[in-house]
Chimera marker file (.cmm) of the C-alpha trace (Angstrom):
<marker_set name="trace">
<marker id="1" x="10.533" y="27.270" z="4.957" r="1" g="1" b="0" radius="0.5"/>
<marker id="2" x="10.588" y="27.398" z="8.748" r="1" g="1" b="0" radius="0.5"/>
<marker id="3" x="10.899" y="24.173" z="10.754" r="1" g="1" b="0" radius="0.5"/>
<marker id="4" x="11.502" y="23.102" z="14.329" r="1" g="1" b="0" radius="0.5"/>
<marker id="5" x="13.094" y="19.985" z="15.728" r="1" g="1" b="0" radius="0.5"/>
<marker id="6" x="12.039" y="19.218" z="19.300" r="1" g="1" b="0" radius="0.5"/>
<marker id="7" x="13.290" y="16.672" z="21.822" r="1" g="1" b="0" radius="0.5"/>
<marker id="8" x="13.324" y="16.555" z="25.611" r="1" g="1" b="0" radius="0.5"/>
<marker id="9" x="13.228" y="20.246" z="26.551" r="1" g="1" b="0" radius="0.5"/>
<marker id="10" x="15.184" y="21.464" z="23.517" r="1" g="1" b="0" radius="0.5"/>
<marker id="11" x="13.898" y="23.253" z="20.440" r="1" g="1" b="0" radius="0.5"/>
<marker id="12" x="15.992" y="23.935" z="17.352" r="1" g="1" b="0" radius="0.5"/>
<marker id="13" x="14.513" y="26.478" z="14.960" r="1" g="1" b="0" radius="0.5"/>
<marker id="14" x="15.469" y="26.176" z="11.327" r="1" g="1" b="0" radius="0.5"/>
<marker id="15" x="14.594" y="29.057" z="9.044" r="1" g="1" b="0" radius="0.5"/>
<marker id="16" x="15.748" y="29.999" z="5.571" r="1" g="1" b="0" radius="0.5"/>
<marker id="17" x="18.066" y="32.554" z="7.199" r="1" g="1" b="0" radius="0.5"/>
<marker id="18" x="19.627" y="29.870" z="9.405" r="1" g="1" b="0" radius="0.5"/>
<marker id="19" x="19.898" y="27.267" z="6.652" r="1" g="1" b="0" radius="0.5"/>
<marker id="20" x="23.500" y="28.316" z="5.969" r="1" g="1" b="0" radius="0.5"/>
<marker id="21" x="24.417" y="27.030" z="9.460" r="1" g="1" b="0" radius="0.5"/>
<marker id="22" x="23.132" y="23.539" z="8.583" r="1" g="1" b="0" radius="0.5"/>
<marker id="23" x="24.733" y="21.491" z="5.813" r="1" g="1" b="0" radius="0.5"/>
<marker id="24" x="23.155" y="18.084" z="5.134" r="1" g="1" b="0" radius="0.5"/>
<marker id="25" x="25.115" y="15.492" z="3.148" r="1" g="1" b="0" radius="0.5"/>
<marker id="26" x="23.466" y="12.163" z="2.404" r="1" g="1" b="0" radius="0.5"/>
<marker id="27" x="25.821" y="9.261" z="3.163" r="1" g="1" b="0" radius="0.5"/>
<marker id="28" x="23.345" y="6.432" z="2.477" r="1" g="1" b="0" radius="0.5"/>
<marker id="29" x="19.613" y="5.666" z="2.742" r="1" g="1" b="0" radius="0.5"/>
<marker id="30" x="18.416" y="7.426" z="5.924" r="1" g="1" b="0" radius="0.5"/>
<marker id="31" x="21.947" y="8.387" z="7.054" r="1" g="1" b="0" radius="0.5"/>
<marker id="32" x="23.222" y="11.961" z="6.865" r="1" g="1" b="0" radius="0.5"/>
<marker id="33" x="26.343" y="13.882" z="7.777" r="1" g="1" b="0" radius="0.5"/>
<marker id="34" x="25.119" y="17.165" z="9.277" r="1" g="1" b="0" radius="0.5"/>
<marker id="35" x="27.448" y="20.109" z="9.754" r="1" g="1" b="0" radius="0.5"/>
<marker id="36" x="26.133" y="22.615" z="12.307" r="1" g="1" b="0" radius="0.5"/>
<marker id="37" x="28.181" y="25.694" z="13.117" r="1" g="1" b="0" radius="0.5"/>
<marker id="38" x="31.385" y="23.973" z="12.016" r="1" g="1" b="0" radius="0.5"/>
<marker id="39" x="30.802" y="20.684" z="13.879" r="1" g="1" b="0" radius="0.5"/>
<marker id="40" x="29.926" y="17.389" z="12.124" r="1" g="1" b="0" radius="0.5"/>
<marker id="41" x="27.276" y="14.929" z="13.346" r="1" g="1" b="0" radius="0.5"/>
<marker id="42" x="26.131" y="11.628" z="11.898" r="1" g="1" b="0" radius="0.5"/>
<marker id="43" x="22.316" y="11.443" z="11.965" r="1" g="1" b="0" radius="0.5"/>
<marker id="44" x="20.451" y="8.248" z="11.109" r="1" g="1" b="0" radius="0.5"/>
<marker id="45" x="16.671" y="7.973" z="10.722" r="1" g="1" b="0" radius="0.5"/>
<marker id="46" x="15.704" y="4.817" z="12.647" r="1" g="1" b="0" radius="0.5"/>
<marker id="47" x="11.906" y="5.022" z="12.508" r="1" g="1" b="0" radius="0.5"/>
<marker id="48" x="9.316" y="7.471" z="11.191" r="1" g="1" b="0" radius="0.5"/>
<marker id="49" x="8.312" y="10.197" z="10.823" r="1" g="1" b="0" radius="0.5"/>
<marker id="50" x="4.666" y="9.473" z="11.612" r="1" g="1" b="0" radius="0.5"/>
<marker id="51" x="1.736" y="11.791" z="10.832" r="1" g="1" b="0" radius="0.5"/>
<marker id="52" x="2.600" y="14.018" z="13.813" r="1" g="1" b="0" radius="0.5"/>
<marker id="53" x="6.245" y="14.377" z="12.801" r="1" g="1" b="0" radius="0.5"/>
<marker id="54" x="7.499" y="12.062" z="15.558" r="1" g="1" b="0" radius="0.5"/>
<marker id="55" x="10.490" y="9.961" z="14.689" r="1" g="1" b="0" radius="0.5"/>
<marker id="56" x="13.360" y="8.063" z="16.222" r="1" g="1" b="0" radius="0.5"/>
<marker id="57" x="16.852" y="9.125" z="15.180" r="1" g="1" b="0" radius="0.5"/>
<marker id="58" x="20.344" y="8.111" z="16.154" r="1" g="1" b="0" radius="0.5"/>
<marker id="59" x="22.767" y="11.036" z="16.546" r="1" g="1" b="0" radius="0.5"/>
<marker id="60" x="26.390" y="10.003" z="16.943" r="1" g="1" b="0" radius="0.5"/>
<marker id="61" x="25.208" y="6.572" z="18.141" r="1" g="1" b="0" radius="0.5"/>
<marker id="62" x="22.718" y="7.910" z="20.716" r="1" g="1" b="0" radius="0.5"/>
<marker id="63" x="19.097" y="7.049" z="19.957" r="1" g="1" b="0" radius="0.5"/>
<marker id="64" x="16.367" y="9.564" z="20.797" r="1" g="1" b="0" radius="0.5"/>
<marker id="65" x="12.806" y="10.443" z="19.904" r="1" g="1" b="0" radius="0.5"/>
<marker id="66" x="12.359" y="13.802" z="18.193" r="1" g="1" b="0" radius="0.5"/>
<marker id="67" x="9.511" y="15.703" z="16.626" r="1" g="1" b="0" radius="0.5"/>
<marker id="68" x="9.960" y="17.560" z="13.351" r="1" g="1" b="0" radius="0.5"/>
<marker id="69" x="7.411" y="20.323" z="12.797" r="1" g="1" b="0" radius="0.5"/>
<marker id="70" x="7.020" y="21.879" z="9.368" r="1" g="1" b="0" radius="0.5"/>
<marker id="71" x="5.484" y="25.301" z="8.698" r="1" g="1" b="0" radius="0.5"/>
<marker id="72" x="1.893" y="23.968" z="8.810" r="1" g="1" b="0" radius="0.5"/>
<marker id="73" x="2.419" y="22.088" z="12.090" r="1" g="1" b="0" radius="0.5"/>
<marker id="74" x="4.079" y="25.168" z="13.627" r="1" g="1" b="0" radius="0.5"/>
<marker id="75" x="1.120" y="27.345" z="12.633" r="1" g="1" b="0" radius="0.5"/>
<marker id="76" x="-1.354" y="24.852" z="14.149" r="1" g="1" b="0" radius="0.5"/>
<marker id="77" x="0.783" y="24.704" z="17.299" r="1" g="1" b="0" radius="0.5"/>
<marker id="78" x="0.750" y="28.505" z="17.638" r="1" g="1" b="0" radius="0.5"/>
<marker id="79" x="-3.053" y="28.480" z="17.292" r="1" g="1" b="0" radius="0.5"/>
<marker id="80" x="-3.335" y="25.879" z="20.062" r="1" g="1" b="0" radius="0.5"/>
<marker id="81" x="-4.337" y="23.134" z="17.651" r="1" g="1" b="0" radius="0.5"/>
<marker id="82" x="-1.283" y="20.911" z="17.964" r="1" g="1" b="0" radius="0.5"/>
<marker id="83" x="-1.004" y="17.964" z="15.583" r="1" g="1" b="0" radius="0.5"/>
<marker id="84" x="0.170" y="15.922" z="18.556" r="1" g="1" b="0" radius="0.5"/>
<marker id="85" x="-3.041" y="16.158" z="20.561" r="1" g="1" b="0" radius="0.5"/>
<marker id="86" x="-3.057" y="12.561" z="21.788" r="1" g="1" b="0" radius="0.5"/>
<marker id="87" x="-6.499" y="12.885" z="23.374" r="1" g="1" b="0" radius="0.5"/>
<marker id="88" x="-7.989" y="13.658" z="19.955" r="1" g="1" b="0" radius="0.5"/>
<marker id="89" x="-6.003" y="10.792" z="18.418" r="1" g="1" b="0" radius="0.5"/>
<marker id="90" x="-7.664" y="8.361" z="20.838" r="1" g="1" b="0" radius="0.5"/>
<marker id="91" x="-11.138" y="9.067" z="19.430" r="1" g="1" b="0" radius="0.5"/>
<marker id="92" x="-12.178" y="8.046" z="15.927" r="1" g="1" b="0" radius="0.5"/>
<marker id="93" x="-15.169" y="10.152" z="14.923" r="1" g="1" b="0" radius="0.5"/>
<marker id="94" x="-17.417" y="9.932" z="11.875" r="1" g="1" b="0" radius="0.5"/>
<marker id="95" x="-15.835" y="11.921" z="9.021" r="1" g="1" b="0" radius="0.5"/>
<marker id="96" x="-19.333" y="12.467" z="7.516" r="1" g="1" b="0" radius="0.5"/>
<marker id="97" x="-22.956" y="11.670" z="8.297" r="1" g="1" b="0" radius="0.5"/>
<marker id="98" x="-23.982" y="8.157" z="7.337" r="1" g="1" b="0" radius="0.5"/>
<marker id="99" x="-25.056" y="4.701" z="8.436" r="1" g="1" b="0" radius="0.5"/>
<marker id="100" x="-22.793" y="2.128" z="10.084" r="1" g="1" b="0" radius="0.5"/>
<marker id="101" x="-23.094" y="-1.014" z="7.937" r="1" g="1" b="0" radius="0.5"/>
<marker id="102" x="-20.786" y="-3.223" z="9.969" r="1" g="1" b="0" radius="0.5"/>
<marker id="103" x="-18.455" y="-3.011" z="12.951" r="1" g="1" b="0" radius="0.5"/>
<marker id="104" x="-15.325" y="-5.130" z="12.557" r="1" g="1" b="0" radius="0.5"/>
<marker id="105" x="-13.710" y="-4.620" z="16.002" r="1" g="1" b="0" radius="0.5"/>
<marker id="106" x="-14.621" y="-5.009" z="19.670" r="1" g="1" b="0" radius="0.5"/>
<marker id="107" x="-13.311" y="-3.622" z="22.974" r="1" g="1" b="0" radius="0.5"/>
<marker id="108" x="-9.999" y="-5.154" z="24.062" r="1" g="1" b="0" radius="0.5"/>
<marker id="109" x="-8.982" y="-6.051" z="20.516" r="1" g="1" b="0" radius="0.5"/>
<marker id="110" x="-5.539" y="-4.987" z="19.294" r="1" g="1" b="0" radius="0.5"/>
<marker id="111" x="-5.362" y="-3.403" z="15.859" r="1" g="1" b="0" radius="0.5"/>
<marker id="112" x="-2.483" y="-2.348" z="13.631" r="1" g="1" b="0" radius="0.5"/>
<marker id="113" x="-2.258" y="0.719" z="11.433" r="1" g="1" b="0" radius="0.5"/>
<marker id="114" x="-4.314" y="0.063" z="8.313" r="1" g="1" b="0" radius="0.5"/>
<marker id="115" x="-6.623" y="-2.538" z="9.894" r="1" g="1" b="0" radius="0.5"/>
<marker id="116" x="-10.307" y="-2.110" z="8.991" r="1" g="1" b="0" radius="0.5"/>
<marker id="117" x="-12.444" y="-0.940" z="11.925" r="1" g="1" b="0" radius="0.5"/>
<marker id="118" x="-15.902" y="-0.483" z="10.434" r="1" g="1" b="0" radius="0.5"/>
<marker id="119" x="-17.841" y="0.175" z="7.241" r="1" g="1" b="0" radius="0.5"/>
<marker id="120" x="-19.741" y="3.458" z="6.976" r="1" g="1" b="0" radius="0.5"/>
<marker id="121" x="-22.259" y="4.092" z="4.199" r="1" g="1" b="0" radius="0.5"/>
<marker id="122" x="-22.442" y="7.732" z="3.151" r="1" g="1" b="0" radius="0.5"/>
<marker id="123" x="-23.952" y="9.169" z="-0.028" r="1" g="1" b="0" radius="0.5"/>
<marker id="124" x="-24.698" y="5.617" z="-1.257" r="1" g="1" b="0" radius="0.5"/>
<marker id="125" x="-21.011" y="4.661" z="-1.032" r="1" g="1" b="0" radius="0.5"/>
<marker id="126" x="-19.425" y="2.173" z="1.355" r="1" g="1" b="0" radius="0.5"/>
<marker id="127" x="-16.387" y="3.610" z="3.142" r="1" g="1" b="0" radius="0.5"/>
<marker id="128" x="-14.064" y="1.283" z="5.042" r="1" g="1" b="0" radius="0.5"/>
<marker id="129" x="-12.739" y="3.203" z="8.052" r="1" g="1" b="0" radius="0.5"/>
<marker id="130" x="-9.232" y="2.045" z="8.993" r="1" g="1" b="0" radius="0.5"/>
<marker id="131" x="-6.958" y="2.472" z="11.988" r="1" g="1" b="0" radius="0.5"/>
<marker id="132" x="-4.391" y="5.271" z="11.585" r="1" g="1" b="0" radius="0.5"/>
<marker id="133" x="-2.036" y="3.660" z="14.132" r="1" g="1" b="0" radius="0.5"/>
<marker id="134" x="-1.552" y="0.504" z="16.186" r="1" g="1" b="0" radius="0.5"/>
<marker id="135" x="-3.603" y="0.468" z="19.387" r="1" g="1" b="0" radius="0.5"/>
<marker id="136" x="-6.026" y="-1.432" z="21.600" r="1" g="1" b="0" radius="0.5"/>
<marker id="137" x="-9.740" y="-0.745" z="21.242" r="1" g="1" b="0" radius="0.5"/>
<marker id="138" x="-11.245" y="0.693" z="24.453" r="1" g="1" b="0" radius="0.5"/>
<marker id="139" x="-14.866" y="1.199" z="23.386" r="1" g="1" b="0" radius="0.5"/>
<marker id="140" x="-17.019" y="0.885" z="20.271" r="1" g="1" b="0" radius="0.5"/>
<marker id="141" x="-20.109" y="3.097" z="20.598" r="1" g="1" b="0" radius="0.5"/>
<marker id="142" x="-20.935" y="2.525" z="16.901" r="1" g="1" b="0" radius="0.5"/>
<marker id="143" x="-23.362" y="-0.311" z="16.261" r="1" g="1" b="0" radius="0.5"/>
<marker id="144" x="-24.322" y="-1.964" z="12.985" r="1" g="1" b="0" radius="0.5"/>
<marker id="145" x="-27.374" y="-0.239" z="11.466" r="1" g="1" b="0" radius="0.5"/>
<marker id="146" x="-26.849" y="2.938" z="13.492" r="1" g="1" b="0" radius="0.5"/>
<marker id="147" x="-27.176" y="6.377" z="11.833" r="1" g="1" b="0" radius="0.5"/>
<marker id="148" x="-24.328" y="8.739" z="12.761" r="1" g="1" b="0" radius="0.5"/>
<marker id="149" x="-23.698" y="12.451" z="12.357" r="1" g="1" b="0" radius="0.5"/>
<marker id="150" x="-20.378" y="14.000" z="11.351" r="1" g="1" b="0" radius="0.5"/>
<marker id="151" x="-18.053" y="14.121" z="14.373" r="1" g="1" b="0" radius="0.5"/>
<marker id="152" x="-19.921" y="11.423" z="16.316" r="1" g="1" b="0" radius="0.5"/>
<marker id="153" x="-17.664" y="9.007" z="18.239" r="1" g="1" b="0" radius="0.5"/>
<marker id="154" x="-17.299" y="5.652" z="16.470" r="1" g="1" b="0" radius="0.5"/>
<marker id="155" x="-14.305" y="4.005" z="18.186" r="1" g="1" b="0" radius="0.5"/>
<marker id="156" x="-12.235" y="4.933" z="21.254" r="1" g="1" b="0" radius="0.5"/>
<marker id="157" x="-8.663" y="3.686" z="21.713" r="1" g="1" b="0" radius="0.5"/>
<marker id="158" x="-6.815" y="3.015" z="24.979" r="1" g="1" b="0" radius="0.5"/>
<marker id="159" x="-4.190" y="5.554" z="26.022" r="1" g="1" b="0" radius="0.5"/>
<link id1="1" id2="2" r="1" g="1" b="0" radius="0.2"/>
<link id1="2" id2="3" r="1" g="1" b="0" radius="0.2"/>
<link id1="3" id2="4" r="1" g="1" b="0" radius="0.2"/>
<link id1="4" id2="5" r="1" g="1" b="0" radius="0.2"/>
<link id1="5" id2="6" r="1" g="1" b="0" radius="0.2"/>
<link id1="6" id2="7" r="1" g="1" b="0" radius="0.2"/>
<link id1="7" id2="8" r="1" g="1" b="0" radius="0.2"/>
<link id1="8" id2="9" r="1" g="1" b="0" radius="0.2"/>
<link id1="9" id2="10" r="1" g="1" b="0" radius="0.2"/>
<link id1="10" id2="11" r="1" g="1" b="0" radius="0.2"/>
<link id1="11" id2="12" r="1" g="1" b="0" radius="0.2"/>
<link id1="12" id2="13" r="1" g="1" b="0" radius="0.2"/>
<link id1="13" id2="14" r="1" g="1" b="0" radius="0.2"/>
<link id1="14" id2="15" r="1" g="1" b="0" radius="0.2"/>
<link id1="15" id2="16" r="1" g="1" b="0" radius="0.2"/>
<link id1="16" id2="17" r="1" g="1" b="0" radius="0.2"/>
<link id1="17" id2="18" r="1" g="1" b="0" radius="0.2"/>
<link id1="18" id2="19" r="1" g="1" b="0" radius="0.2"/>
<link id1="19" id2="20" r="1" g="1" b="0" radius="0.2"/>
<link id1="20" id2="21" r="1" g="1" b="0" radius="0.2"/>
<link id1="21" id2="22" r="1" g="1" b="0" radius="0.2"/>
<link id1="22" id2="23" r="1" g="1" b="0" radius="0.2"/>
<link id1="23" id2="24" r="1" g="1" b="0" radius="0.2"/>
<link id1="24" id2="25" r="1" g="1" b="0" radius="0.2"/>
<link id1="25" id2="26" r="1" g="1" b="0" radius="0.2"/>
<link id1="26" id2="27" r="1" g="1" b="0" radius="0.2"/>
<link id1="27" id2="28" r="1" g="1" b="0" radius="0.2"/>
<link id1="28" id2="29" r="1" g="1" b="0" radius="0.2"/>
<link id1="29" id2="30" r="1" g="1" b="0" radius="0.2"/>
<link id1="30" id2="31" r="1" g="1" b="0" radius="0.2"/>
<link id1="31" id2="32" r="1" g="1" b="0" radius="0.2"/>
<link id1="32" id2="33" r="1" g="1" b="0" radius="0.2"/>
<link id1="33" id2="34" r="1" g="1" b="0" radius="0.2"/>
<link id1="34" id2="35" r="1" g="1" b="0" radius="0.2"/>
<link id1="35" id2="36" r="1" g="1" b="0" radius="0.2"/>
<link id1="36" id2="37" r="1" g="1" b="0" radius="0.2"/>
<link id1="37" id2="38" r="1" g="1" b="0" radius="0.2"/>
<link id1="38" id2="39" r="1" g="1" b="0" radius="0.2"/>
<link id1="39" id2="40" r="1" g="1" b="0" radius="0.2"/>
<link id1="40" id2="41" r="1" g="1" b="0" radius="0.2"/>
<link id1="41" id2="42" r="1" g="1" b="0" radius="0.2"/>
<link id1="42" id2="43" r="1" g="1" b="0" radius="0.2"/>
<link id1="43" id2="44" r="1" g="1" b="0" radius="0.2"/>
<link id1="44" id2="45" r="1" g="1" b="0" radius="0.2"/>
<link id1="45" id2="46" r="1" g="1" b="0" radius="0.2"/>
<link id1="46" id2="47" r="1" g="1" b="0" radius="0.2"/>
<link id1="47" id2="48" r="1" g="1" b="0" radius="0.2"/>
<link id1="48" id2="49" r="1" g="1" b="0" radius="0.2"/>
<link id1="49" id2="50" r="1" g="1" b="0" radius="0.2"/>
<link id1="50" id2="51" r="1" g="1" b="0" radius="0.2"/>
<link id1="51" id2="52" r="1" g="1" b="0" radius="0.2"/>
<link id1="52" id2="53" r="1" g="1" b="0" radius="0.2"/>
<link id1="53" id2="54" r="1" g="1" b="0" radius="0.2"/>
<link id1="54" id2="55" r="1" g="1" b="0" radius="0.2"/>
<link id1="55" id2="56" r="1" g="1" b="0" radius="0.2"/>
<link id1="56" id2="57" r="1" g="1" b="0" radius="0.2"/>
<link id1="57" id2="58" r="1" g="1" b="0" radius="0.2"/>
<link id1="58" id2="59" r="1" g="1" b="0" radius="0.2"/>
<link id1="59" id2="60" r="1" g="1" b="0" radius="0.2"/>
<link id1="60" id2="61" r="1" g="1" b="0" radius="0.2"/>
<link id1="61" id2="62" r="1" g="1" b="0" radius="0.2"/>
<link id1="62" id2="63" r="1" g="1" b="0" radius="0.2"/>
<link id1="63" id2="64" r="1" g="1" b="0" radius="0.2"/>
<link id1="64" id2="65" r="1" g="1" b="0" radius="0.2"/>
<link id1="65" id2="66" r="1" g="1" b="0" radius="0.2"/>
<link id1="66" id2="67" r="1" g="1" b="0" radius="0.2"/>
<link id1="67" id2="68" r="1" g="1" b="0" radius="0.2"/>
<link id1="68" id2="69" r="1" g="1" b="0" radius="0.2"/>
<link id1="69" id2="70" r="1" g="1" b="0" radius="0.2"/>
<link id1="70" id2="71" r="1" g="1" b="0" radius="0.2"/>
<link id1="71" id2="72" r="1" g="1" b="0" radius="0.2"/>
<link id1="72" id2="73" r="1" g="1" b="0" radius="0.2"/>
<link id1="73" id2="74" r="1" g="1" b="0" radius="0.2"/>
<link id1="74" id2="75" r="1" g="1" b="0" radius="0.2"/>
<link id1="75" id2="76" r="1" g="1" b="0" radius="0.2"/>
<link id1="76" id2="77" r="1" g="1" b="0" radius="0.2"/>
<link id1="77" id2="78" r="1" g="1" b="0" radius="0.2"/>
<link id1="78" id2="79" r="1" g="1" b="0" radius="0.2"/>
<link id1="79" id2="80" r="1" g="1" b="0" radius="0.2"/>
<link id1="80" id2="81" r="1" g="1" b="0" radius="0.2"/>
<link id1="81" id2="82" r="1" g="1" b="0" radius="0.2"/>
<link id1="82" id2="83" r="1" g="1" b="0" radius="0.2"/>
<link id1="83" id2="84" r="1" g="1" b="0" radius="0.2"/>
<link id1="84" id2="85" r="1" g="1" b="0" radius="0.2"/>
<link id1="85" id2="86" r="1" g="1" b="0" radius="0.2"/>
<link id1="86" id2="87" r="1" g="1" b="0" radius="0.2"/>
<link id1="87" id2="88" r="1" g="1" b="0" radius="0.2"/>
<link id1="88" id2="89" r="1" g="1" b="0" radius="0.2"/>
<link id1="89" id2="90" r="1" g="1" b="0" radius="0.2"/>
<link id1="90" id2="91" r="1" g="1" b="0" radius="0.2"/>
<link id1="91" id2="92" r="1" g="1" b="0" radius="0.2"/>
<link id1="92" id2="93" r="1" g="1" b="0" radius="0.2"/>
<link id1="93" id2="94" r="1" g="1" b="0" radius="0.2"/>
<link id1="94" id2="95" r="1" g="1" b="0" radius="0.2"/>
<link id1="95" id2="96" r="1" g="1" b="0" radius="0.2"/>
<link id1="96" id2="97" r="1" g="1" b="0" radius="0.2"/>
<link id1="97" id2="98" r="1" g="1" b="0" radius="0.2"/>
<link id1="98" id2="99" r="1" g="1" b="0" radius="0.2"/>
<link id1="99" id2="100" r="1" g="1" b="0" radius="0.2"/>
<link id1="100" id2="101" r="1" g="1" b="0" radius="0.2"/>
<link id1="101" id2="102" r="1" g="1" b="0" radius="0.2"/>
<link id1="102" id2="103" r="1" g="1" b="0" radius="0.2"/>
<link id1="103" id2="104" r="1" g="1" b="0" radius="0.2"/>
<link id1="104" id2="105" r="1" g="1" b="0" radius="0.2"/>
<link id1="105" id2="106" r="1" g="1" b="0" radius="0.2"/>
<link id1="106" id2="107" r="1" g="1" b="0" radius="0.2"/>
<link id1="107" id2="108" r="1" g="1" b="0" radius="0.2"/>
<link id1="108" id2="109" r="1" g="1" b="0" radius="0.2"/>
<link id1="109" id2="110" r="1" g="1" b="0" radius="0.2"/>
<link id1="110" id2="111" r="1" g="1" b="0" radius="0.2"/>
<link id1="111" id2="112" r="1" g="1" b="0" radius="0.2"/>
<link id1="112" id2="113" r="1" g="1" b="0" radius="0.2"/>
<link id1="113" id2="114" r="1" g="1" b="0" radius="0.2"/>
<link id1="114" id2="115" r="1" g="1" b="0" radius="0.2"/>
<link id1="115" id2="116" r="1" g="1" b="0" radius="0.2"/>
<link id1="116" id2="117" r="1" g="1" b="0" radius="0.2"/>
<link id1="117" id2="118" r="1" g="1" b="0" radius="0.2"/>
<link id1="118" id2="119" r="1" g="1" b="0" radius="0.2"/>
<link id1="119" id2="120" r="1" g="1" b="0" radius="0.2"/>
<link id1="120" id2="121" r="1" g="1" b="0" radius="0.2"/>
<link id1="121" id2="122" r="1" g="1" b="0" radius="0.2"/>
<link id1="122" id2="123" r="1" g="1" b="0" radius="0.2"/>
<link id1="123" id2="124" r="1" g="1" b="0" radius="0.2"/>
<link id1="124" id2="125" r="1" g="1" b="0" radius="0.2"/>
<link id1="125" id2="126" r="1" g="1" b="0" radius="0.2"/>
<link id1="126" id2="127" r="1" g="1" b="0" radius="0.2"/>
<link id1="127" id2="128" r="1" g="1" b="0" radius="0.2"/>
<link id1="128" id2="129" r="1" g="1" b="0" radius="0.2"/>
<link id1="129" id2="130" r="1" g="1" b="0" radius="0.2"/>
<link id1="130" id2="131" r="1" g="1" b="0" radius="0.2"/>
<link id1="131" id2="132" r="1" g="1" b="0" radius="0.2"/>
<link id1="132" id2="133" r="1" g="1" b="0" radius="0.2"/>
<link id1="133" id2="134" r="1" g="1" b="0" radius="0.2"/>
<link id1="134" id2="135" r="1" g="1" b="0" radius="0.2"/>
<link id1="135" id2="136" r="1" g="1" b="0" radius="0.2"/>
<link id1="136" id2="137" r="1" g="1" b="0" radius="0.2"/>
<link id1="137" id2="138" r="1" g="1" b="0" radius="0.2"/>
<link id1="138" id2="139" r="1" g="1" b="0" radius="0.2"/>
<link id1="139" id2="140" r="1" g="1" b="0" radius="0.2"/>
<link id1="140" id2="141" r="1" g="1" b="0" radius="0.2"/>
<link id1="141" id2="142" r="1" g="1" b="0" radius="0.2"/>
<link id1="142" id2="143" r="1" g="1" b="0" radius="0.2"/>
<link id1="143" id2="144" r="1" g="1" b="0" radius="0.2"/>
<link id1="144" id2="145" r="1" g="1" b="0" radius="0.2"/>
<link id1="145" id2="146" r="1" g="1" b="0" radius="0.2"/>
<link id1="146" id2="147" r="1" g="1" b="0" radius="0.2"/>
<link id1="147" id2="148" r="1" g="1" b="0" radius="0.2"/>
<link id1="148" id2="149" r="1" g="1" b="0" radius="0.2"/>
<link id1="149" id2="150" r="1" g="1" b="0" radius="0.2"/>
<link id1="150" id2="151" r="1" g="1" b="0" radius="0.2"/>
<link id1="151" id2="152" r="1" g="1" b="0" radius="0.2"/>
<link id1="152" id2="153" r="1" g="1" b="0" radius="0.2"/>
<link id1="153" id2="154" r="1" g="1" b="0" radius="0.2"/>
<link id1="154" id2="155" r="1" g="1" b="0" radius="0.2"/>
<link id1="155" id2="156" r="1" g="1" b="0" radius="0.2"/>
<link id1="156" id2="157" r="1" g="1" b="0" radius="0.2"/>
<link id1="157" id2="158" r="1" g="1" b="0" radius="0.2"/>
<link id1="158" id2="159" r="1" g="1" b="0" radius="0.2"/>
</marker_set>
């Protein structure tokens, strides 16, 4: 399986052919000894990965943010549909046509990942729409009682 690890302006490609150059040995939970081309590195996962493959790692004591892209994310990236499109992440759109039963947030409010944002009725079922990440609400075009189409903007988050 092909993968890429990206940080700053560097890209490391990992393919099945190149896997012999990388030897991963687990030292403890989230800590690995990685041997690359004969040189050893201690790599510790500090935070993540999130849905876009972003994570914070510590390599030999130096902390940095990296992005790990699997085969699917690489294919989307090549097609110009990057999983890290932050503009798209800032807009929560209706996943299906339905009726907004209640809006639980307002502009300026801070939310955490997993917080309920609104309740959408679709196909006679109530669906609680939750925040995928922590953010501040910028705008809430959805109003209680409003009918919405699939893809219609419900909540906008601040950048």
